[in-house]
Biopython code that builds the backbone (N, CA, C, O; Angstrom):
import numpy as np
from Bio.PDB.StructureBuilder import StructureBuilder

atoms = [
    (1, "UNK", "N", (-28.433, 58.774, 14.320)),
    (1, "UNK", "CA", (-28.354, 58.089, 13.347)),
    (1, "UNK", "C", (-28.542, 56.618, 12.835)),
    (1, "UNK", "O", (-28.416, 56.726, 11.615)),
    (2, "UNK", "N", (-28.673, 55.882, 12.999)),
    (2, "UNK", "CA", (-28.860, 54.908, 12.668)),
    (2, "UNK", "C", (-28.050, 54.115, 11.185)),
    (2, "UNK", "O", (-28.342, 54.460, 10.040)),
    (3, "UNK", "N", (-27.013, 53.022, 11.503)),
    (3, "UNK", "CA", (-25.767, 52.353, 10.131)),
    (3, "UNK", "C", (-26.692, 52.368, 9.041)),
    (3, "UNK", "O", (-26.469, 53.162, 8.127)),
    (4, "UNK", "N", (-27.928, 51.448, 8.972)),
    (4, "UNK", "CA", (-27.953, 50.582, 7.447)),
    (4, "UNK", "C", (-28.714, 51.937, 6.532)),
    (4, "UNK", "O", (-28.910, 51.803, 5.324)),
    (5, "UNK", "N", (-29.069, 53.117, 7.203)),
    (5, "UNK", "CA", (-28.988, 54.136, 6.445)),
    (5, "UNK", "C", (-28.107, 54.343, 5.650)),
    (5, "UNK", "O", (-28.419, 54.548, 4.477)),
    (6, "UNK", "N", (-27.020, 54.351, 5.971)),
    (6, "UNK", "CA", (-25.739, 54.297, 4.849)),
    (6, "UNK", "C", (-24.983, 53.084, 4.440)),
    (6, "UNK", "O", (-24.253, 53.150, 3.451)),
    (7, "UNK", "N", (-25.102, 51.944, 5.143)),
    (7, "UNK", "CA", (-24.620, 50.798, 4.302)),
    (7, "UNK", "C", (-25.404, 50.149, 3.213)),
    (7, "UNK", "O", (-26.603, 50.383, 3.060)),
    (8, "UNK", "N", (-25.008, 49.671, 2.770)),
    (8, "UNK", "CA", (-25.844, 48.787, 1.446)),
    (8, "UNK", "C", (-26.071, 47.529, 1.307)),
    (8, "UNK", "O", (-25.549, 46.754, 0.505)),
    (9, "UNK", "N", (-26.824, 47.336, 2.064)),
    (9, "UNK", "CA", (-27.632, 45.692, 1.789)),
    (9, "UNK", "C", (-26.594, 44.650, 1.564)),
    (9, "UNK", "O", (-26.095, 44.750, 0.444)),
    (10, "UNK", "N", (-25.849, 43.138, 2.692)),
    (10, "UNK", "CA", (-24.929, 42.670, 2.390)),
    (10, "UNK", "C", (-24.974, 41.773, 1.398)),
    (10, "UNK", "O", (-24.067, 40.973, 1.165)),
    (11, "UNK", "N", (-25.913, 41.853, 0.839)),
    (11, "UNK", "CA", (-26.346, 41.379, -0.627)),
    (11, "UNK", "C", (-26.503, 41.825, -1.308)),
    (11, "UNK", "O", (-27.639, 42.085, -1.702)),
    (12, "UNK", "N", (-25.662, 42.111, -1.744)),
    (12, "UNK", "CA", (-26.074, 42.797, -3.188)),
    (12, "UNK", "C", (-25.198, 42.428, -4.327)),
    (12, "UNK", "O", (-24.482, 41.570, -3.812)),
    (13, "UNK", "N", (-24.824, 42.548, -5.536)),
    (13, "UNK", "CA", (-24.194, 41.583, -5.997)),
    (13, "UNK", "C", (-23.230, 43.335, -6.955)),
    (13, "UNK", "O", (-23.611, 44.119, -7.824)),
    (14, "UNK", "N", (-21.859, 43.188, -6.089)),
    (14, "UNK", "CA", (-21.611, 44.066, -6.646)),
    (14, "UNK", "C", (-20.234, 44.264, -7.628)),
    (14, "UNK", "O", (-19.171, 44.884, -7.667)),
    (15, "UNK", "N", (-21.122, 43.178, -8.468)),
    (15, "UNK", "CA", (-20.246, 43.738, -10.531)),
    (15, "UNK", "C", (-21.768, 43.883, -10.713)),
    (15, "UNK", "O", (-21.675, 43.913, -9.486)),
    (16, "UNK", "N", (-22.968, 43.993, -10.983)),
    (16, "UNK", "CA", (-23.429, 43.958, -11.671)),
    (16, "UNK", "C", (-24.030, 46.188, -11.020)),
    (16, "UNK", "O", (-24.489, 46.910, -11.905)),
    (17, "UNK", "N", (-23.891, 46.706, -9.715)),
    (17, "UNK", "CA", (-23.936, 47.884, -8.909)),
    (17, "UNK", "C", (-22.583, 48.083, -9.995)),
    (17, "UNK", "O", (-22.737, 49.203, -10.481)),
    (18, "UNK", "N", (-20.974, 47.279, -10.731)),
    (18, "UNK", "CA", (-20.534, 48.154, -11.007)),
    (18, "UNK", "C", (-20.798, 48.324, -12.901)),
    (18, "UNK", "O", (-20.171, 49.217, -13.472)),
    (19, "UNK", "N", (-21.722, 47.430, -13.704)),
    (19, "UNK", "CA", (-22.303, 47.113, -14.968)),
    (19, "UNK", "C", (-22.969, 48.488, -14.885)),
    (19, "UNK", "O", (-22.797, 49.394, -15.700)),
    (20, "UNK", "N", (-23.952, 48.546, -13.521)),
    (20, "UNK", "CA", (-24.981, 49.553, -13.646)),
    (20, "UNK", "C", (-23.830, 50.765, -14.024)),
    (20, "UNK", "O", (-23.959, 51.363, -15.092)),
    (21, "UNK", "N", (-22.742, 51.089, -13.137)),
    (21, "UNK", "CA", (-22.302, 51.940, -13.076)),
    (21, "UNK", "C", (-21.326, 52.185, -14.870)),
    (21, "UNK", "O", (-21.024, 53.198, -15.502)),
    (22, "UNK", "N", (-21.229, 51.494, -14.989)),
    (22, "UNK", "CA", (-20.551, 51.640, -16.877)),
    (22, "UNK", "C", (-21.392, 52.037, -17.208)),
    (22, "UNK", "O", (-21.239, 53.238, -17.430)),
    (23, "UNK", "N", (-22.601, 51.598, -17.462)),
    (23, "UNK", "CA", (-24.058, 52.284, -18.196)),
    (23, "UNK", "C", (-24.180, 53.215, -17.827)),
    (23, "UNK", "O", (-24.721, 53.928, -18.672)),
    (24, "UNK", "N", (-23.978, 53.698, -16.969)),
    (24, "UNK", "CA", (-24.142, 55.522, -16.155)),
    (24, "UNK", "C", (-23.207, 56.865, -16.936)),
    (24, "UNK", "O", (-23.323, 58.053, -17.238)),
    (25, "UNK", "N", (-21.985, 55.429, -17.018)),
    (25, "UNK", "CA", (-20.911, 56.246, -17.226)),
    (25, "UNK", "C", (-21.289, 56.575, -19.731)),
    (25, "UNK", "O", (-21.245, 57.451, -20.594)),
    (26, "UNK", "N", (-21.511, 55.493, -19.591)),
    (26, "UNK", "CA", (-21.920, 55.516, -21.511)),
    (26, "UNK", "C", (-22.997, 56.580, -21.833)),
    (26, "UNK", "O", (-22.875, 57.277, -22.840)),
    (27, "UNK", "N", (-24.175, 56.731, -20.896)),
    (27, "UNK", "CA", (-24.657, 57.878, -20.548)),
    (27, "UNK", "C", (-24.452, 58.840, -20.895)),
    (27, "UNK", "O", (-24.895, 59.406, -21.895)),
    (28, "UNK", "N", (-23.408, 59.365, -19.766)),
    (28, "UNK", "CA", (-22.652, 60.281, -20.249)),
    (28, "UNK", "C", (-21.954, 61.045, -20.693)),
    (28, "UNK", "O", (-21.839, 62.267, -20.599)),
    (29, "UNK", "N", (-21.427, 60.233, -21.240)),
    (29, "UNK", "CA", (-20.225, 59.857, -22.731)),
    (29, "UNK", "C", (-21.198, 59.761, -23.987)),
    (29, "UNK", "O", (-20.851, 59.831, -25.166)),
    (30, "UNK", "N", (-21.724, 59.689, -23.787)),
    (30, "UNK", "CA", (-23.022, 60.234, -25.117)),
    (30, "UNK", "C", (-23.977, 61.328, -24.943)),
    (30, "UNK", "O", (-24.824, 61.579, -25.800)),
    (31, "UNK", "N", (-23.857, 62.009, -23.811)),
    (31, "UNK", "CA", (-24.416, 62.625, -23.598)),
    (31, "UNK", "C", (-23.347, 64.698, -23.968)),
    (31, "UNK", "O", (-23.765, 65.751, -24.451)),
    (32, "UNK", "N", (-22.038, 64.296, -23.429)),
    (32, "UNK", "CA", (-21.092, 64.417, -23.615)),
    (32, "UNK", "C", (-20.620, 64.271, -25.258)),
    (32, "UNK", "O", (-19.741, 64.970, -25.762)),
    (33, "UNK", "N", (-21.007, 63.739, -25.622)),
    (33, "UNK", "CA", (-20.810, 63.492, -27.803)),
    (33, "UNK", "C", (-21.888, 64.432, -27.932)),
    (33, "UNK", "O", (-21.510, 65.598, -28.055)),
    (34, "UNK", "N", (-22.809, 64.290, -27.936)),
    (34, "UNK", "CA", (-24.243, 65.387, -28.241)),
    (34, "UNK", "C", (-23.516, 67.204, -28.079)),
    (34, "UNK", "O", (-22.972, 67.985, -28.859)),
    (35, "UNK", "N", (-23.893, 67.224, -26.664)),
    (35, "UNK", "CA", (-23.440, 68.294, -26.890)),
    (35, "UNK", "C", (-22.227, 69.141, -27.325)),
    (35, "UNK", "O", (-22.354, 70.365, -27.351)),
    (36, "UNK", "N", (-20.773, 68.424, -27.752)),
    (36, "UNK", "CA", (-20.058, 68.956, -28.069)),
    (36, "UNK", "C", (-19.655, 68.696, -29.285)),
    (36, "UNK", "O", (-18.564, 68.541, -29.835)),
    (37, "UNK", "N", (-20.907, 68.678, -29.635)),
    (37, "UNK", "CA", (-20.892, 68.459, -31.384)),
    (37, "UNK", "C", (-20.236, 67.704, -32.486)),
    (37, "UNK", "O", (-20.169, 67.858, -33.706)),
    (38, "UNK", "N", (-19.676, 66.647, -31.451)),
    (38, "UNK", "CA", (-18.970, 64.382, -32.276)),
    (38, "UNK", "C", (-20.219, 64.439, -33.146)),
    (38, "UNK", "O", (-20.274, 64.620, -34.363)),
    (39, "UNK", "N", (-21.160, 64.259, -32.325)),
    (39, "UNK", "CA", (-22.250, 63.395, -32.606)),
    (39, "UNK", "C", (-23.866, 64.632, -32.919)),
    (39, "UNK", "O", (-24.170, 64.945, -31.768)),
    (40, "UNK", "N", (-24.649, 65.191, -33.667)),
    (40, "UNK", "CA", (-25.374, 65.434, -34.016)),
    (40, "UNK", "C", (-26.892, 64.754, -33.377)),
    (40, "UNK", "O", (-27.085, 63.609, -33.785)),
    (41, "UNK", "N", (-27.837, 65.231, -32.564)),
    (41, "UNK", "CA", (-28.512, 64.318, -32.765)),
    (41, "UNK", "C", (-29.255, 64.040, -34.028)),
    (41, "UNK", "O", (-29.650, 62.927, -34.375)),
    (42, "UNK", "N", (-29.428, 65.317, -34.776)),
    (42, "UNK", "CA", (-30.386, 64.806, -36.071)),
    (42, "UNK", "C", (-29.172, 64.159, -37.636)),
    (42, "UNK", "O", (-28.351, 64.783, -38.309)),
    (43, "UNK", "N", (-29.562, 62.880, -37.674)),
    (43, "UNK", "CA", (-28.778, 63.168, -38.791)),
    (43, "UNK", "C", (-29.365, 62.512, -39.687)),
    (43, "UNK", "O", (-30.079, 61.551, -39.400)),
    (44, "UNK", "N", (-29.047, 63.163, -41.674)),
    (44, "UNK", "CA", (-29.474, 62.420, -42.991)),
    (44, "UNK", "C", (-30.051, 61.249, -42.634)),
    (44, "UNK", "O", (-31.213, 60.923, -42.391)),
    (45, "UNK", "N", (-28.733, 60.525, -42.655)),
    (45, "UNK", "CA", (-29.342, 58.721, -42.234)),
    (45, "UNK", "C", (-27.900, 58.102, -41.522)),
    (45, "UNK", "O", (-26.887, 58.770, -41.728)),
    (46, "UNK", "N", (-27.792, 57.073, -40.840)),
    (46, "UNK", "CA", (-27.127, 56.331, -40.223)),
    (46, "UNK", "C", (-26.024, 55.599, -41.075)),
    (46, "UNK", "O", (-25.497, 54.578, -40.634)),
    (47, "UNK", "N", (-25.541, 56.335, -42.782)),
    (47, "UNK", "CA", (-25.082, 55.596, -43.570)),
    (47, "UNK", "C", (-24.321, 57.094, -43.449)),
    (47, "UNK", "O", (-23.142, 57.065, -43.799)),
    (48, "UNK", "N", (-24.926, 58.632, -42.922)),
    (48, "UNK", "CA", (-23.555, 59.018, -42.807)),
    (48, "UNK", "C", (-22.753, 60.070, -41.508)),
    (48, "UNK", "O", (-22.418, 61.230, -41.266)),
    (49, "UNK", "N", (-22.761, 58.533, -40.887)),
    (49, "UNK", "CA", (-22.024, 58.306, -39.510)),
    (49, "UNK", "C", (-20.723, 57.827, -40.271)),
    (49, "UNK", "O", (-20.883, 56.865, -41.023)),
    (50, "UNK", "N", (-19.251, 58.458, -40.158)),
    (50, "UNK", "CA", (-17.988, 57.760, -39.836)),
    (50, "UNK", "C", (-18.213, 56.620, -38.834)),
    (50, "UNK", "O", (-19.195, 56.668, -38.092)),
    (51, "UNK", "N", (-17.208, 55.431, -38.770)),
    (51, "UNK", "CA", (-17.084, 54.551, -37.331)),
    (51, "UNK", "C", (-17.040, 55.055, -36.332)),
    (51, "UNK", "O", (-17.482, 54.694, -35.241)),
    (52, "UNK", "N", (-16.444, 56.024, -36.661)),
    (52, "UNK", "CA", (-16.624, 56.627, -34.631)),
    (52, "UNK", "C", (-17.421, 57.939, -34.102)),
    (52, "UNK", "O", (-17.024, 58.572, -33.124)),
    (53, "UNK", "N", (-18.629, 58.303, -34.868)),
    (53, "UNK", "CA", (-19.462, 58.516, -35.119)),
    (53, "UNK", "C", (-20.759, 57.322, -34.401)),
    (53, "UNK", "O", (-21.644, 57.432, -33.552)),
    (54, "UNK", "N", (-20.364, 56.452, -35.098)),
    (54, "UNK", "CA", (-20.981, 55.070, -35.557)),
    (54, "UNK", "C", (-21.063, 54.100, -33.845)),
    (54, "UNK", "O", (-21.807, 53.319, -33.252)),
    (55, "UNK", "N", (-19.974, 54.698, -33.693)),
    (55, "UNK", "CA", (-19.331, 53.743, -32.199)),
    (55, "UNK", "C", (-19.762, 53.983, -30.762)),
    (55, "UNK", "O", (-19.870, 53.217, -29.805)),
    (56, "UNK", "N", (-20.119, 56.160, -31.006)),
    (56, "UNK", "CA", (-20.453, 56.863, -30.061)),
    (56, "UNK", "C", (-21.795, 56.758, -30.301)),
    (56, "UNK", "O", (-22.203, 56.586, -29.152)),
    (57, "UNK", "N", (-22.925, 56.740, -31.121)),
    (57, "UNK", "CA", (-24.155, 56.029, -31.453)),
    (57, "UNK", "C", (-24.521, 54.831, -30.165)),
    (57, "UNK", "O", (-25.386, 54.571, -29.329)),
    (58, "UNK", "N", (-23.464, 54.440, -30.578)),
    (58, "UNK", "CA", (-24.076, 53.245, -29.613)),
    (58, "UNK", "C", (-23.992, 52.775, -28.226)),
    (58, "UNK", "O", (-23.914, 51.649, -27.735)),
    (59, "UNK", "N", (-24.041, 54.297, -27.596)),
    (59, "UNK", "CA", (-24.123, 54.296, -25.844)),
    (59, "UNK", "C", (-25.576, 54.859, -25.485)),
    (59, "UNK", "O", (-25.942, 55.379, -24.431)),
    (60, "UNK", "N", (-26.157, 54.660, -26.422)),
    (60, "UNK", "CA", (-27.873, 54.684, -26.247)),
    (60, "UNK", "C", (-27.632, 53.238, -25.470)),
    (60, "UNK", "O", (-28.601, 52.944, -24.770)),
    (61, "UNK", "N", (-26.999, 52.672, -25.451)),
    (61, "UNK", "CA", (-27.167, 50.924, -24.634)),
    (61, "UNK", "C", (-26.780, 51.244, -23.336)),
    (61, "UNK", "O", (-27.407, 50.794, -22.377)),
    (62, "UNK", "N", (-25.990, 51.841, -23.225)),
    (62, "UNK", "CA", (-26.007, 52.585, -21.543)),
    (62, "UNK", "C", (-27.158, 53.106, -21.100)),
    (62, "UNK", "O", (-26.963, 53.403, -19.921)),
    (63, "UNK", "N", (-28.384, 53.407, -21.447)),
    (63, "UNK", "CA", (-28.856, 53.768, -20.928)),
    (63, "UNK", "C", (-30.015, 52.522, -20.250)),
    (63, "UNK", "O", (-30.563, 52.627, -19.152)),
    (64, "UNK", "N", (-30.177, 51.466, -21.140)),
    (64, "UNK", "CA", (-31.455, 50.660, -21.140)),
    (64, "UNK", "C", (-30.283, 49.402, -20.348)),
    (64, "UNK", "O", (-30.579, 48.257, -20.009)),
    (65, "UNK", "N", (-29.028, 50.042, -20.233)),
    (65, "UNK", "CA", (-27.973, 48.539, -19.437)),
    (65, "UNK", "C", (-28.704, 49.083, -17.498)),
    (65, "UNK", "O", (-29.336, 48.552, -16.585)),
    (66, "UNK", "N", (-27.788, 51.002, -17.953)),
    (66, "UNK", "CA", (-28.837, 51.173, -16.500)),
    (66, "UNK", "C", (-29.969, 50.676, -16.166)),
    (66, "UNK", "O", (-29.564, 49.844, -15.355)),
    (67, "UNK", "N", (-30.984, 50.568, -16.178)),
    (67, "UNK", "CA", (-32.243, 50.888, -16.175)),
    (67, "UNK", "C", (-32.281, 49.437, -15.941)),
    (67, "UNK", "O", (-32.393, 48.973, -14.807)),
    (68, "UNK", "N", (-32.181, 48.650, -17.096)),
    (68, "UNK", "CA", (-32.863, 47.637, -16.733)),
    (68, "UNK", "C", (-31.847, 46.339, -15.295)),
    (68, "UNK", "O", (-32.371, 45.250, -15.060)),
    (69, "UNK", "N", (-30.778, 46.651, -14.715)),
    (69, "UNK", "CA", (-29.965, 46.737, -13.479)),
    (69, "UNK", "C", (-30.600, 47.261, -12.098)),
    (69, "UNK", "O", (-30.789, 46.781, -10.981)),
    (70, "UNK", "N", (-30.925, 48.958, -12.985)),
    (70, "UNK", "CA", (-31.052, 49.108, -11.710)),
    (70, "UNK", "C", (-32.176, 49.320, -11.156)),
    (70, "UNK", "O", (-32.178, 49.674, -9.977)),
    (71, "UNK", "N", (-33.555, 49.138, -11.949)),
    (71, "UNK", "CA", (-34.874, 47.556, -11.865)),
    (71, "UNK", "C", (-35.005, 46.401, -11.516)),
    (71, "UNK", "O", (-36.035, 45.974, -10.993)),
    (72, "UNK", "N", (-33.795, 45.591, -11.794)),
    (72, "UNK", "CA", (-33.687, 44.554, -10.680)),
    (72, "UNK", "C", (-33.066, 44.615, -9.477)),
    (72, "UNK", "O", (-33.481, 44.088, -8.445)),
    (73, "UNK", "N", (-31.715, 45.483, -9.645)),
    (73, "UNK", "CA", (-31.029, 45.306, -8.027)),
    (73, "UNK", "C", (-31.969, 46.373, -6.510)),
    (73, "UNK", "O", (-31.872, 46.405, -5.284)),
    (74, "UNK", "N", (-32.813, 47.081, -7.570)),
    (74, "UNK", "CA", (-33.931, 48.010, -6.651)),
    (74, "UNK", "C", (-34.858, 47.237, -6.276)),
    (74, "UNK", "O", (-35.120, 47.144, -5.077)),
    (75, "UNK", "N", (-35.380, 46.694, -6.997)),
    (75, "UNK", "CA", (-36.261, 45.648, -7.116)),
    (75, "UNK", "C", (-36.005, 44.285, -6.090)),
    (75, "UNK", "O", (-36.775, 43.921, -5.201)),
    (76, "UNK", "N", (-34.405, 43.492, -6.560)),
    (76, "UNK", "CA", (-34.143, 42.666, -4.980)),
    (76, "UNK", "C", (-34.065, 43.064, -4.172)),
    (76, "UNK", "O", (-34.389, 42.217, -3.339)),
    (77, "UNK", "N", (-33.706, 44.303, -3.522)),
    (77, "UNK", "CA", (-33.606, 44.689, -2.174)),
    (77, "UNK", "C", (-34.855, 45.440, -1.946)),
    (77, "UNK", "O", (-34.753, 46.049, -0.881)),
    (78, "UNK", "N", (-35.915, 45.628, -2.478)),
    (78, "UNK", "CA", (-37.802, 45.537, -1.648)),
    (78, "UNK", "C", (-38.466, 43.993, -2.116)),
    (78, "UNK", "O", (-39.673, 43.758, -2.064)),
    (79, "UNK", "N", (-37.817, 43.376, -2.406)),
    (79, "UNK", "CA", (-38.145, 41.823, -1.716)),
    (79, "UNK", "C", (-37.927, 40.870, -0.843)),
    (79, "UNK", "O", (-38.527, 39.956, -0.277)),
    (80, "UNK", "N", (-36.403, 41.580, -0.929)),
    (80, "UNK", "CA", (-35.561, 41.073, 0.366)),
    (80, "UNK", "C", (-36.029, 41.389, 1.345)),
    (80, "UNK", "O", (-35.702, 40.773, 2.359)),
    (81, "UNK", "N", (-37.242, 42.777, 1.450)),
    (81, "UNK", "CA", (-37.658, 43.285, 2.840)),
    (81, "UNK", "C", (-38.886, 42.240, 2.293)),
    (81, "UNK", "O", (-38.643, 41.083, 2.638)),
    (82, "UNK", "N", (-39.443, 42.302, 1.952)),
    (82, "UNK", "CA", (-40.442, 41.826, 1.797)),
    (82, "UNK", "C", (-40.295, 40.129, 1.868)),
    (82, "UNK", "O", (-41.276, 39.400, 1.718)),
    (83, "UNK", "N", (-39.674, 39.894, 1.982)),
    (83, "UNK", "CA", (-38.763, 37.753, 2.256)),
    (83, "UNK", "C", (-39.127, 38.152, 4.214)),
    (83, "UNK", "O", (-39.874, 37.758, 5.109)),
    (84, "UNK", "N", (-38.270, 38.938, 4.047)),
    (84, "UNK", "CA", (-36.970, 38.789, 6.226)),
    (84, "UNK", "C", (-38.950, 39.416, 6.643)),
    (84, "UNK", "O", (-39.735, 39.193, 7.564)),
    (85, "UNK", "N", (-38.971, 39.788, 6.063)),
    (85, "UNK", "CA", (-40.096, 41.210, 7.541)),
    (85, "UNK", "C", (-41.478, 41.518, 7.350)),
    (85, "UNK", "O", (-42.152, 42.088, 8.208)),
    (86, "UNK", "N", (-42.075, 41.007, 5.809)),
    (86, "UNK", "CA", (-42.899, 41.215, 5.660)),
    (86, "UNK", "C", (-43.651, 42.070, 5.166)),
    (86, "UNK", "O", (-44.858, 41.863, 5.035)),
    (87, "UNK", "N", (-42.862, 43.562, 4.684)),
    (87, "UNK", "CA", (-43.040, 44.258, 3.752)),
    (87, "UNK", "C", (-42.408, 44.873, 3.325)),
    (87, "UNK", "O", (-41.448, 44.885, 4.096)),
    (88, "UNK", "N", (-42.088, 45.841, 2.095)),
    (88, "UNK", "CA", (-41.857, 46.160, 1.408)),
    (88, "UNK", "C", (-40.538, 47.106, 1.896)),
    (88, "UNK", "O", (-39.407, 47.292, 1.448)),
    (89, "UNK", "N", (-41.125, 47.483, 2.786)),
    (89, "UNK", "CA", (-40.106, 48.971, 3.274)),
    (89, "UNK", "C", (-39.406, 49.932, 2.454)),
    (89, "UNK", "O", (-38.186, 50.071, 2.376)),
    (90, "UNK", "N", (-40.304, 50.579, 1.853)),
    (90, "UNK", "CA", (-39.907, 52.047, 1.000)),
    (90, "UNK", "C", (-40.181, 52.932, 1.677)),
    (90, "UNK", "O", (-40.585, 53.969, 1.149)),
    (91, "UNK", "N", (-40.045, 52.822, 3.239)),
    (91, "UNK", "CA", (-39.888, 54.462, 4.053)),
    (91, "UNK", "C", (-37.966, 54.085, 3.900)),
    (91, "UNK", "O", (-37.001, 54.801, 3.636)),
    (92, "UNK", "N", (-38.147, 52.391, 4.272)),
    (92, "UNK", "CA", (-36.132, 53.003, 4.447)),
    (92, "UNK", "C", (-35.108, 53.090, 3.635)),
    (92, "UNK", "O", (-33.939, 53.432, 3.809)),
    (93, "UNK", "N", (-36.076, 52.514, 2.160)),
    (93, "UNK", "CA", (-35.684, 52.375, 0.833)),
    (93, "UNK", "C", (-35.185, 54.085, 0.065)),
    (93, "UNK", "O", (-34.387, 54.515, -0.767)),
    (94, "UNK", "N", (-36.328, 54.633, 1.054)),
    (94, "UNK", "CA", (-36.357, 56.241, 0.274)),
    (94, "UNK", "C", (-35.226, 57.223, 0.778)),
    (94, "UNK", "O", (-34.396, 57.982, 0.276)),
    (95, "UNK", "N", (-35.684, 56.754, 2.205)),
    (95, "UNK", "CA", (-33.882, 56.985, 3.805)),
    (95, "UNK", "C", (-32.823, 57.080, 3.023)),
    (95, "UNK", "O", (-32.145, 57.873, 2.370)),
    (96, "UNK", "N", (-32.914, 56.194, 3.271)),
    (96, "UNK", "CA", (-31.191, 55.747, 2.194)),
    (96, "UNK", "C", (-31.627, 56.151, 0.634)),
    (96, "UNK", "O", (-32.592, 55.395, 0.518)),
    (97, "UNK", "N", (-31.601, 56.355, 0.266)),
    (97, "UNK", "CA", (-31.580, 57.329, -1.348)),
    (97, "UNK", "C", (-31.425, 58.254, -1.305)),
    (97, "UNK", "O", (-30.745, 58.938, -2.070)),
    (98, "UNK", "N", (-32.366, 58.756, 0.161)),
    (98, "UNK", "CA", (-32.484, 60.427, -0.031)),
    (98, "UNK", "C", (-30.664, 60.214, 1.105)),
    (98, "UNK", "O", (-29.787, 59.750, 0.376)),
    (99, "UNK", "N", (-30.515, 60.293, 1.541)),
    (99, "UNK", "CA", (-28.823, 60.773, 1.943)),
    (99, "UNK", "C", (-27.156, 59.725, 1.537)),
    (99, "UNK", "O", (-26.150, 59.327, 2.124)),
    (100, "UNK", "N", (-28.017, 59.675, -0.352)),
    (100, "UNK", "CA", (-26.955, 59.062, -0.634)),
    (100, "UNK", "C", (-27.387, 60.551, -1.819)),
    (100, "UNK", "O", (-26.543, 61.438, -1.949)),
    (101, "UNK", "N", (-28.470, 60.623, -2.431)),
    (101, "UNK", "CA", (-28.309, 61.495, -3.683)),
    (101, "UNK", "C", (-28.198, 62.942, -3.123)),
    (101, "UNK", "O", (-27.249, 63.595, -3.556)),
    (102, "UNK", "N", (-29.259, 63.709, -1.972)),
    (102, "UNK", "CA", (-29.459, 64.965, -2.256)),
    (102, "UNK", "C", (-27.523, 65.745, -0.989)),
    (102, "UNK", "O", (-27.281, 66.939, -1.164)),
    (103, "UNK", "N", (-27.008, 65.333, -0.464)),
    (103, "UNK", "CA", (-26.788, 65.849, 0.659)),
    (103, "UNK", "C", (-25.328, 66.267, -1.015)),
    (103, "UNK", "O", (-25.097, 67.456, -1.233)),
    (104, "UNK", "N", (-24.706, 65.345, -1.772)),
    (104, "UNK", "CA", (-24.661, 65.583, -2.986)),
    (104, "UNK", "C", (-24.543, 66.522, -4.178)),
    (104, "UNK", "O", (-23.651, 66.970, -4.898)),
    (105, "UNK", "N", (-26.177, 66.627, -4.014)),
    (105, "UNK", "CA", (-27.019, 67.630, -5.143)),
    (105, "UNK", "C", (-26.733, 68.741, -4.872)),
    (105, "UNK", "O", (-26.168, 69.465, -5.693)),
    (106, "UNK", "N", (-27.155, 69.267, -3.283)),
    (106, "UNK", "CA", (-26.554, 70.555, -2.947)),
    (106, "UNK", "C", (-25.822, 70.775, -2.209)),
    (106, "UNK", "O", (-25.848, 71.506, -1.219)),
    (107, "UNK", "N", (-24.841, 69.945, -2.766)),
    (107, "UNK", "CA", (-22.910, 70.678, -3.069)),
    (107, "UNK", "C", (-22.432, 70.912, -4.317)),
    (107, "UNK", "O", (-21.604, 71.756, -4.658)),
    (108, "UNK", "N", (-23.043, 70.057, -5.020)),
    (108, "UNK", "CA", (-22.432, 70.464, -6.484)),
    (108, "UNK", "C", (-23.640, 71.608, -6.716)),
    (108, "UNK", "O", (-23.496, 72.261, -7.750)),
    (109, "UNK", "N", (-24.361, 71.813, -6.212)),
    (109, "UNK", "CA", (-25.793, 72.742, -6.516)),
    (109, "UNK", "C", (-24.936, 74.923, -5.900)),
    (109, "UNK", "O", (-24.893, 76.058, -6.373)),
    (110, "UNK", "N", (-24.393, 74.009, -4.384)),
    (110, "UNK", "CA", (-23.592, 75.562, -3.753)),
    (110, "UNK", "C", (-22.450, 75.637, -4.393)),
    (110, "UNK", "O", (-21.873, 76.718, -4.276)),
    (111, "UNK", "N", (-21.703, 74.464, -5.326)),
    (111, "UNK", "CA", (-20.639, 74.928, -6.074)),
    (111, "UNK", "C", (-20.907, 75.725, -6.744)),
    (111, "UNK", "O", (-20.588, 76.913, -6.785)),
    (112, "UNK", "N", (-21.809, 74.848, -7.603)),
    (112, "UNK", "CA", (-21.559, 76.385, -8.942)),
    (112, "UNK", "C", (-22.692, 77.517, -8.823)),
    (112, "UNK", "O", (-23.069, 78.158, -9.804)),
    (113, "UNK", "N", (-23.262, 77.726, -7.360)),
    (113, "UNK", "CA", (-23.472, 79.370, -7.384)),
    (113, "UNK", "C", (-21.999, 80.451, -6.918)),
    (113, "UNK", "O", (-21.873, 81.671, -7.015)),
    (114, "UNK", "N", (-20.926, 79.269, -6.338)),
    (114, "UNK", "CA", (-19.602, 80.114, -6.765)),
    (114, "UNK", "C", (-18.807, 80.108, -7.550)),
    (114, "UNK", "O", (-17.921, 80.962, -7.540)),
]
sb = StructureBuilder()
sb.init_structure("model")
sb.init_model(0)
sb.init_chain("A")
sb.init_seg("    ")
for serial, (resi, resn, name, xyz) in enumerate(atoms, 1):
    if name == "N":
        sb.init_residue(resn, " ", resi, " ")
    sb.init_atom(name, np.array(xyz, "f"), 0.0, 1.0, " ", f" {name:<3s}", serial, name[0])
structure = sb.get_structure()
């Protein structure tokens, strides 16, 4: 295996990756609030929400934050490959993603079976 499959690109913005992670946690907290009943999906009006529920409703911003930053960071990787190598490098990009996503996915799936 090549080391480049597992190492993140050296020119990434660590702060933006952290901000993207924060946005992902806001999405998780929103789902926890909805599925535990703290924030019902359907309310009669926004005036019905108290301050706490109104703050939780703001967690939807995390979804926007996550997708905007993910698009910027992914686009930067692909365009960097285009400038350096003359090609977008979809294959190496998706191989790196596969090694980051599927091993933990199958681990969680296996643990859920037991």
